[in-house]
Biopython code that builds the backbone (N, CA, C, O; Angstrom):
import numpy as np
from Bio.PDB.StructureBuilder import StructureBuilder

atoms = [
    (1, "GLN", "N", (-42.529, -60.291, -62.861)),
    (1, "GLN", "CA", (-41.704, -59.425, -62.310)),
    (1, "GLN", "C", (-41.536, -57.960, -62.912)),
    (1, "GLN", "O", (-41.526, -56.923, -62.249)),
    (2, "GLU", "N", (-41.388, -58.086, -64.494)),
    (2, "GLU", "CA", (-41.108, -56.907, -64.593)),
    (2, "GLU", "C", (-42.600, -55.852, -65.025)),
    (2, "GLU", "O", (-42.398, -54.766, -65.568)),
    (3, "VAL", "N", (-44.151, -56.353, -64.693)),
    (3, "VAL", "CA", (-44.676, -55.467, -64.245)),
    (3, "VAL", "C", (-44.945, -54.751, -63.302)),
    (3, "VAL", "O", (-45.306, -53.576, -63.238)),
    (4, "ILE", "N", (-44.580, -56.212, -61.882)),
    (4, "ILE", "CA", (-44.663, -55.855, -60.749)),
    (4, "ILE", "C", (-43.233, -54.291, -60.641)),
    (4, "ILE", "O", (-43.413, -53.253, -60.003)),
    (5, "ASP", "N", (-42.344, -54.531, -61.212)),
    (5, "ASP", "CA", (-41.730, -53.360, -60.837)),
    (5, "ASP", "C", (-42.614, -52.570, -61.338)),
    (5, "ASP", "O", (-43.480, -52.249, -60.524)),
    (6, "LEU", "N", (-42.739, -52.083, -62.497)),
    (6, "LEU", "CA", (-43.368, -50.827, -63.168)),
    (6, "LEU", "C", (-44.026, -50.385, -62.582)),
    (6, "LEU", "O", (-43.732, -49.202, -62.412)),
    (7, "MET", "N", (-45.386, -50.857, -61.806)),
    (7, "MET", "CA", (-46.586, -50.610, -61.113)),
    (7, "MET", "C", (-45.850, -49.939, -59.179)),
    (7, "MET", "O", (-46.267, -49.221, -58.270)),
    (8, "THR", "N", (-44.651, -50.729, -59.469)),
    (8, "THR", "CA", (-44.514, -50.092, -58.442)),
    (8, "THR", "C", (-43.962, -48.688, -58.217)),
    (8, "THR", "O", (-44.038, -47.980, -57.213)),
    (9, "LEU", "N", (-43.360, -48.447, -59.456)),
    (9, "LEU", "CA", (-42.562, -47.514, -59.637)),
    (9, "LEU", "C", (-44.006, -46.418, -59.938)),
    (9, "LEU", "O", (-44.166, -45.475, -59.163)),
    (10, "GLY", "N", (-44.941, -46.622, -61.032)),
    (10, "GLY", "CA", (-45.636, -45.902, -60.821)),
    (10, "GLY", "C", (-46.689, -44.976, -59.613)),
    (10, "GLY", "O", (-47.152, -43.858, -59.391)),
    (11, "ALA", "N", (-46.644, -46.224, -59.140)),
    (11, "ALA", "CA", (-47.459, -46.175, -57.119)),
    (11, "ALA", "C", (-46.049, -45.131, -56.314)),
    (11, "ALA", "O", (-46.252, -44.906, -55.121)),
    (12, "GLY", "N", (-45.143, -44.725, -56.716)),
    (12, "GLY", "CA", (-44.263, -43.607, -55.734)),
    (12, "GLY", "C", (-44.397, -42.849, -56.498)),
    (12, "GLY", "O", (-44.450, -41.747, -55.951)),
    (13, "ASN", "N", (-44.534, -42.753, -57.988)),
    (13, "ASN", "CA", (-44.453, -41.414, -58.807)),
    (13, "ASN", "C", (-46.284, -40.560, -58.263)),
    (13, "ASN", "O", (-46.564, -39.392, -57.994)),
    (14, "ARG", "N", (-47.039, -41.674, -58.303)),
    (14, "ARG", "CA", (-48.147, -41.345, -58.008)),
    (14, "ARG", "C", (-49.145, -39.449, -57.284)),
    (14, "ARG", "O", (-48.826, -39.034, -56.170)),
    (15, "THR", "N", (-50.001, -38.817, -57.972)),
    (15, "THR", "CA", (-49.691, -37.612, -56.831)),
    (15, "THR", "C", (-51.198, -37.829, -56.355)),
    (15, "THR", "O", (-51.745, -38.720, -57.005)),
    (16, "VAL", "N", (-51.755, -37.421, -55.687)),
    (16, "VAL", "CA", (-52.672, -37.379, -54.210)),
    (16, "VAL", "C", (-53.425, -36.125, -53.720)),
    (16, "VAL", "O", (-52.642, -35.405, -53.101)),
    (17, "SER", "N", (-54.676, -35.610, -53.782)),
    (17, "SER", "CA", (-55.156, -34.781, -53.169)),
    (17, "SER", "C", (-56.838, -35.227, -52.021)),
    (17, "SER", "O", (-57.756, -35.996, -52.308)),
    (18, "SER", "N", (-56.671, -34.481, -50.920)),
    (18, "SER", "CA", (-58.034, -34.842, -50.297)),
    (18, "SER", "C", (-59.392, -34.407, -51.517)),
    (18, "SER", "O", (-59.392, -33.402, -52.228)),
    (19, "THR", "N", (-60.176, -35.195, -51.485)),
    (19, "THR", "CA", (-61.930, -34.375, -51.638)),
    (19, "THR", "C", (-62.711, -35.401, -51.017)),
    (19, "THR", "O", (-62.588, -36.583, -50.695)),
    (20, "GLN", "N", (-63.958, -34.062, -50.954)),
    (20, "GLN", "CA", (-65.178, -35.647, -50.227)),
    (20, "GLN", "C", (-65.398, -36.556, -50.513)),
    (20, "GLN", "O", (-66.210, -37.107, -49.769)),
    (21, "MET", "N", (-65.025, -37.191, -51.424)),
    (21, "MET", "CA", (-65.548, -38.511, -51.549)),
    (21, "MET", "C", (-63.934, -39.502, -51.410)),
    (21, "MET", "O", (-64.065, -40.708, -51.199)),
    (22, "ASN", "N", (-62.744, -39.021, -51.516)),
    (22, "ASN", "CA", (-61.992, -39.978, -51.488)),
    (22, "ASN", "C", (-60.183, -39.018, -50.540)),
    (22, "ASN", "O", (-59.430, -38.127, -50.934)),
    (23, "SER", "N", (-60.230, -39.804, -49.340)),
    (23, "SER", "CA", (-58.982, -38.056, -49.076)),
    (23, "SER", "C", (-57.776, -39.053, -49.756)),
    (23, "SER", "O", (-56.759, -38.929, -49.074)),
    (24, "VAL", "N", (-57.626, -39.744, -50.578)),
    (24, "VAL", "CA", (-56.369, -40.265, -51.586)),
    (24, "VAL", "C", (-56.709, -40.807, -52.607)),
    (24, "VAL", "O", (-56.681, -41.918, -53.136)),
    (25, "SER", "N", (-57.348, -38.874, -52.963)),
    (25, "SER", "CA", (-58.216, -39.409, -55.129)),
    (25, "SER", "C", (-56.599, -39.127, -55.746)),
    (25, "SER", "O", (-55.766, -38.335, -55.303)),
    (26, "SER", "N", (-56.532, -39.657, -56.408)),
    (26, "SER", "CA", (-55.495, -39.839, -57.817)),
    (26, "SER", "C", (-54.846, -38.734, -58.415)),
    (26, "SER", "O", (-55.079, -38.989, -59.597)),
    (27, "ARG", "N", (-54.241, -37.760, -58.423)),
    (27, "ARG", "CA", (-54.282, -36.753, -59.595)),
    (27, "ARG", "C", (-53.272, -36.843, -60.919)),
    (27, "ARG", "O", (-53.230, -36.015, -61.829)),
    (28, "SER", "N", (-52.246, -38.390, -60.768)),
    (28, "SER", "CA", (-52.218, -39.256, -61.705)),
    (28, "SER", "C", (-53.176, -39.560, -62.479)),
    (28, "SER", "O", (-54.352, -39.664, -62.132)),
    (29, "HIS", "N", (-52.560, -39.790, -64.020)),
    (29, "HIS", "CA", (-52.669, -40.638, -65.165)),
    (29, "HIS", "C", (-52.727, -41.882, -64.504)),
    (29, "HIS", "O", (-52.033, -41.924, -63.488)),
    (30, "GLY", "N", (-53.488, -43.129, -64.842)),
    (30, "GLY", "CA", (-52.832, -44.357, -64.979)),
    (30, "GLY", "C", (-53.186, -44.845, -66.814)),
    (30, "GLY", "O", (-54.222, -44.762, -67.475)),
    (31, "VAL", "N", (-51.960, -45.291, -67.120)),
    (31, "VAL", "CA", (-52.617, -45.662, -68.674)),
    (31, "VAL", "C", (-51.671, -47.618, -68.693)),
    (31, "VAL", "O", (-50.496, -47.705, -68.337)),
    (32, "PHE", "N", (-52.308, -48.627, -69.058)),
    (32, "PHE", "CA", (-52.211, -49.506, -69.248)),
    (32, "PHE", "C", (-52.020, -50.202, -70.139)),
    (32, "PHE", "O", (-53.043, -50.666, -70.642)),
    (33, "MET", "N", (-50.700, -50.611, -70.756)),
    (33, "MET", "CA", (-51.492, -51.133, -72.136)),
    (33, "MET", "C", (-50.496, -52.597, -72.182)),
    (33, "MET", "O", (-49.342, -52.682, -71.761)),
    (34, "LEU", "N", (-51.305, -53.678, -72.813)),
    (34, "LEU", "CA", (-50.294, -54.822, -72.590)),
    (34, "LEU", "C", (-50.669, -55.763, -73.879)),
    (34, "LEU", "O", (-51.770, -56.270, -74.092)),
    (35, "LYS", "N", (-49.376, -55.887, -74.767)),
    (35, "LYS", "CA", (-49.331, -56.714, -75.915)),
    (35, "LYS", "C", (-49.358, -58.093, -75.955)),
    (35, "LYS", "O", (-48.455, -58.508, -75.229)),
    (36, "LEU", "N", (-49.849, -58.813, -76.362)),
    (36, "LEU", "CA", (-49.718, -60.367, -76.249)),
    (36, "LEU", "C", (-49.177, -60.130, -77.860)),
    (36, "LEU", "O", (-49.486, -59.238, -78.650)),
    (37, "THR", "N", (-48.418, -61.076, -77.994)),
    (37, "THR", "CA", (-47.975, -61.875, -79.265)),
    (37, "THR", "C", (-47.957, -63.768, -79.199)),
    (37, "THR", "O", (-47.471, -64.401, -78.262)),
    (38, "GLN", "N", (-48.523, -64.307, -80.267)),
    (38, "GLN", "CA", (-48.692, -65.712, -80.625)),
    (38, "GLN", "C", (-48.199, -66.606, -81.881)),
    (38, "GLN", "O", (-48.721, -66.949, -82.942)),
    (39, "GLN", "N", (-47.468, -66.731, -81.520)),
    (39, "GLN", "CA", (-46.898, -66.953, -83.260)),
    (39, "GLN", "C", (-46.805, -68.768, -82.627)),
    (39, "GLN", "O", (-46.537, -69.340, -81.570)),
    (40, "ASN", "N", (-47.388, -69.291, -84.643)),
    (40, "ASN", "CA", (-47.653, -71.301, -84.958)),
    (40, "ASN", "C", (-46.375, -70.980, -85.191)),
    (40, "ASN", "O", (-45.968, -70.015, -85.837)),
    (41, "VAL", "N", (-45.465, -72.187, -84.403)),
    (41, "VAL", "CA", (-44.206, -72.620, -84.775)),
    (41, "VAL", "C", (-44.034, -73.131, -86.621)),
    (41, "VAL", "O", (-43.386, -72.892, -87.640)),
    (42, "ALA", "N", (-44.869, -73.769, -86.211)),
    (42, "ALA", "CA", (-45.052, -74.889, -87.294)),
    (42, "ALA", "C", (-45.571, -73.802, -88.966)),
    (42, "ALA", "O", (-44.950, -74.160, -89.967)),
    (43, "THR", "N", (-46.517, -72.714, -89.170)),
    (43, "THR", "CA", (-46.789, -72.242, -89.938)),
    (43, "THR", "C", (-46.315, -70.787, -89.719)),
    (43, "THR", "O", (-46.268, -70.199, -90.799)),
    (44, "GLY", "N", (-45.927, -69.970, -88.608)),
    (44, "GLY", "CA", (-45.076, -69.277, -88.742)),
    (44, "GLY", "C", (-46.285, -67.643, -88.586)),
    (44, "GLY", "O", (-45.655, -66.641, -88.247)),
    (45, "SER", "N", (-47.248, -67.502, -88.725)),
    (45, "SER", "CA", (-48.249, -67.100, -88.437)),
    (45, "SER", "C", (-48.674, -66.887, -87.257)),
    (45, "SER", "O", (-48.915, -67.770, -86.433)),
    (46, "LYS", "N", (-48.874, -64.937, -86.984)),
    (46, "LYS", "CA", (-48.851, -64.621, -85.060)),
    (46, "LYS", "C", (-49.981, -63.995, -85.398)),
    (46, "LYS", "O", (-50.477, -63.902, -86.521)),
    (47, "ARG", "N", (-50.385, -63.548, -84.335)),
    (47, "ARG", "CA", (-51.985, -63.149, -84.167)),
    (47, "ARG", "C", (-51.409, -62.170, -82.751)),
    (47, "ARG", "O", (-50.832, -62.582, -81.745)),
    (48, "VAL", "N", (-51.813, -60.729, -83.118)),
    (48, "VAL", "CA", (-51.816, -59.932, -81.658)),
    (48, "VAL", "C", (-52.656, -59.493, -81.360)),
    (48, "VAL", "O", (-53.460, -59.112, -82.210)),
    (49, "ALA", "N", (-53.016, -59.242, -79.374)),
    (49, "ALA", "CA", (-54.093, -58.613, -79.184)),
    (49, "ALA", "C", (-53.256, -57.552, -78.580)),
    (49, "ALA", "O", (-52.102, -57.539, -78.151)),
    (50, "LYS", "N", (-54.303, -56.563, -78.691)),
    (50, "LYS", "CA", (-53.160, -55.168, -77.108)),
    (50, "LYS", "C", (-54.922, -55.369, -76.762)),
    (50, "LYS", "O", (-55.903, -55.677, -77.439)),
    (51, "LEU", "N", (-54.647, -54.967, -75.174)),
    (51, "LEU", "CA", (-55.757, -54.124, -74.360)),
    (51, "LEU", "C", (-54.447, -52.957, -73.868)),
    (51, "LEU", "O", (-53.230, -52.937, -73.685)),
    (52, "LYS", "N", (-55.811, -51.932, -73.803)),
    (52, "LYS", "CA", (-55.529, -50.329, -73.396)),
    (52, "LYS", "C", (-55.972, -50.487, -72.408)),
    (52, "LYS", "O", (-56.728, -51.457, -72.460)),
    (53, "MET", "N", (-55.930, -50.023, -71.384)),
    (53, "MET", "CA", (-56.685, -49.404, -69.827)),
    (53, "MET", "C", (-56.330, -48.257, -68.920)),
    (53, "MET", "O", (-55.237, -48.177, -68.359)),
    (54, "VAL", "N", (-57.522, -47.166, -68.767)),
    (54, "VAL", "CA", (-56.806, -45.929, -69.093)),
    (54, "VAL", "C", (-57.641, -45.745, -67.666)),
    (54, "VAL", "O", (-58.614, -46.364, -67.237)),
    (55, "ASP", "N", (-56.859, -44.626, -67.093)),
    (55, "ASP", "CA", (-57.355, -44.358, -65.057)),
    (55, "ASP", "C", (-57.214, -42.931, -65.496)),
    (55, "ASP", "O", (-56.138, -42.427, -65.820)),
    (56, "LEU", "N", (-58.719, -42.125, -65.484)),
    (56, "LEU", "CA", (-58.188, -40.293, -65.361)),
    (56, "LEU", "C", (-58.962, -40.089, -64.265)),
    (56, "LEU", "O", (-60.146, -40.087, -63.927)),
    (57, "ALA", "N", (-57.021, -39.784, -63.491)),
    (57, "ALA", "CA", (-57.617, -38.846, -62.695)),
    (57, "ALA", "C", (-59.034, -37.643, -62.379)),
    (57, "ALA", "O", (-59.529, -36.974, -63.286)),
    (58, "GLY", "N", (-59.365, -37.599, -61.335)),
    (58, "GLY", "CA", (-60.065, -36.402, -61.311)),
    (58, "GLY", "C", (-61.315, -36.398, -62.036)),
    (58, "GLY", "O", (-61.945, -35.379, -62.318)),
    (59, "ALA", "N", (-61.792, -38.105, -62.453)),
    (59, "ALA", "CA", (-62.619, -37.870, -63.670)),
    (59, "ALA", "C", (-64.294, -38.151, -62.611)),
    (59, "ALA", "O", (-65.384, -38.233, -63.177)),
    (60, "GLU", "N", (-64.171, -38.235, -61.403)),
    (60, "GLU", "CA", (-65.072, -38.674, -60.536)),
    (60, "GLU", "C", (-66.012, -36.586, -60.713)),
    (60, "GLU", "O", (-65.617, -35.578, -61.300)),
    (61, "LYS", "N", (-67.597, -36.940, -59.653)),
    (61, "LYS", "CA", (-68.525, -36.093, -60.123)),
    (61, "LYS", "C", (-68.019, -34.663, -59.647)),
    (61, "LYS", "O", (-67.710, -34.709, -58.456)),
    (62, "VAL", "N", (-67.801, -33.132, -60.338)),
    (62, "VAL", "CA", (-67.234, -32.624, -59.475)),
    (62, "VAL", "C", (-67.958, -32.006, -57.718)),
    (62, "VAL", "O", (-67.315, -31.593, -56.753)),
    (63, "ALA", "N", (-70.085, -32.236, -57.927)),
    (63, "ALA", "CA", (-70.451, -32.047, -57.178)),
    (63, "ALA", "C", (-70.128, -32.746, -55.852)),
    (63, "ALA", "O", (-70.392, -32.291, -54.739)),
    (64, "LYS", "N", (-69.511, -33.933, -56.122)),
    (64, "LYS", "CA", (-69.680, -34.707, -55.232)),
    (64, "LYS", "C", (-68.174, -34.978, -54.612)),
    (64, "LYS", "O", (-67.964, -35.591, -53.565)),
    (65, "THR", "N", (-67.309, -34.478, -55.348)),
    (65, "THR", "CA", (-65.842, -34.471, -54.587)),
    (65, "THR", "C", (-65.471, -32.712, -53.822)),
    (65, "THR", "O", (-64.529, -32.581, -53.040)),
    (66, "GLY", "N", (-66.200, -31.747, -54.140)),
    (66, "GLY", "CA", (-65.984, -30.726, -53.555)),
    (66, "GLY", "C", (-64.831, -30.243, -53.457)),
    (66, "GLY", "O", (-64.187, -29.755, -52.528)),
    (67, "ALA", "N", (-64.596, -30.478, -54.773)),
    (67, "ALA", "CA", (-63.381, -30.000, -55.217)),
    (67, "ALA", "C", (-63.806, -28.079, -55.564)),
    (67, "ALA", "O", (-64.843, -27.559, -55.974)),
    (68, "THR", "N", (-61.832, -27.203, -54.978)),
    (68, "THR", "CA", (-62.393, -26.435, -55.527)),
    (68, "THR", "C", (-61.146, -25.134, -56.291)),
    (68, "THR", "O", (-60.010, -25.552, -56.514)),
    (69, "GLY", "N", (-61.307, -24.397, -56.458)),
    (69, "GLY", "CA", (-59.745, -23.821, -56.790)),
    (69, "GLY", "C", (-58.873, -24.605, -57.692)),
    (69, "GLY", "O", (-59.222, -25.439, -58.528)),
    (70, "VAL", "N", (-57.416, -24.114, -57.319)),
    (70, "VAL", "CA", (-56.726, -25.177, -58.017)),
    (70, "VAL", "C", (-56.859, -26.522, -58.564)),
    (70, "VAL", "O", (-56.644, -26.841, -59.734)),
    (71, "LEU", "N", (-57.296, -27.407, -57.453)),
    (71, "LEU", "CA", (-57.359, -28.474, -57.491)),
    (71, "LEU", "C", (-58.246, -28.994, -58.867)),
    (71, "LEU", "O", (-58.060, -29.882, -59.699)),
    (72, "LEU", "N", (-59.246, -28.024, -58.666)),
    (72, "LEU", "CA", (-61.136, -28.313, -59.699)),
    (72, "LEU", "C", (-60.525, -27.830, -60.881)),
    (72, "LEU", "O", (-60.659, -28.581, -61.847)),
    (73, "GLU", "N", (-59.659, -26.404, -61.146)),
    (73, "GLU", "CA", (-58.843, -26.116, -62.046)),
    (73, "GLU", "C", (-58.223, -27.258, -63.147)),
    (73, "GLU", "O", (-58.378, -27.392, -64.361)),
    (74, "GLN", "N", (-57.200, -28.255, -61.810)),
    (74, "GLN", "CA", (-56.590, -29.202, -62.185)),
    (74, "GLN", "C", (-57.147, -30.579, -63.403)),
    (74, "GLN", "O", (-56.722, -31.122, -64.423)),
    (75, "ALA", "N", (-58.009, -30.631, -62.743)),
    (75, "ALA", "CA", (-59.363, -31.591, -62.532)),
    (75, "ALA", "C", (-59.922, -31.588, -64.501)),
    (75, "ALA", "O", (-59.828, -32.376, -65.441)),
    (76, "LYS", "N", (-60.639, -29.838, -64.212)),
    (76, "LYS", "CA", (-60.701, -29.367, -65.750)),
    (76, "LYS", "C", (-60.229, -30.203, -66.856)),
    (76, "LYS", "O", (-60.574, -31.115, -67.608)),
    (77, "LYS", "N", (-59.426, -29.554, -66.615)),
    (77, "LYS", "CA", (-57.440, -29.672, -67.801)),
    (77, "LYS", "C", (-57.474, -30.588, -67.939)),
    (77, "LYS", "O", (-57.579, -30.808, -69.146)),
    (78, "LEU", "N", (-57.436, -31.823, -67.134)),
    (78, "LEU", "CA", (-57.085, -32.980, -67.147)),
    (78, "LEU", "C", (-58.194, -33.596, -68.497)),
    (78, "LEU", "O", (-58.095, -33.770, -69.712)),
    (79, "ILE", "N", (-59.199, -33.770, -67.482)),
    (79, "ILE", "CA", (-60.421, -34.707, -68.209)),
    (79, "ILE", "C", (-60.506, -33.405, -70.056)),
    (79, "ILE", "O", (-60.502, -34.004, -71.131)),
    (80, "ASN", "N", (-60.547, -32.349, -70.067)),
    (80, "ASN", "CA", (-60.764, -31.874, -70.958)),
    (80, "ASN", "C", (-59.438, -32.328, -72.304)),
    (80, "ASN", "O", (-59.801, -32.992, -73.274)),
    (81, "HIS", "N", (-58.158, -31.929, -72.183)),
    (81, "HIS", "CA", (-57.158, -32.590, -73.010)),
    (81, "HIS", "C", (-57.795, -34.346, -73.086)),
    (81, "HIS", "O", (-57.962, -34.876, -74.184)),
    (82, "TYR", "N", (-58.023, -34.909, -72.101)),
    (82, "TYR", "CA", (-57.549, -36.051, -72.590)),
    (82, "TYR", "C", (-59.338, -37.158, -73.267)),
    (82, "TYR", "O", (-59.435, -38.327, -73.640)),
    (83, "LEU", "N", (-60.317, -36.136, -73.146)),
    (83, "LEU", "CA", (-61.550, -37.075, -73.504)),
    (83, "LEU", "C", (-61.655, -35.699, -74.832)),
    (83, "LEU", "O", (-62.503, -36.026, -75.663)),
    (84, "HIS", "N", (-61.229, -34.801, -75.049)),
    (84, "HIS", "CA", (-61.662, -34.112, -76.255)),
    (84, "HIS", "C", (-60.461, -34.186, -77.519)),
    (84, "HIS", "O", (-60.675, -33.650, -78.606)),
]
sb = StructureBuilder()
sb.init_structure("model")
sb.init_model(0)
sb.init_chain("A")
sb.init_seg("    ")
for serial, (resi, resn, name, xyz) in enumerate(atoms, 1):
    if name == "N":
        sb.init_residue(resn, " ", resi, " ")
    sb.init_atom(name, np.array(xyz, "f"), 0.0, 1.0, " ", f" {name:<3s}", serial, name[0])
structure = sb.get_structure()
């Protein structure tokens, strides 16, 4: 339930804008981190697994989106910030 509540909160805070590829293209990043811990009760040993999923807003091909002006500049800044 906690994960569903957080996803609902994130969806409510999401910013979208229209492009030629998608009428509700996200302008918000999504970062999901899941950490699982397993402990052996008999030995006390632990195993940890981490899964990180990232959805970068504005990562579509610019030529296909038709983005211009402020929308295009936002996309370029976001991509440069997270990939460099």
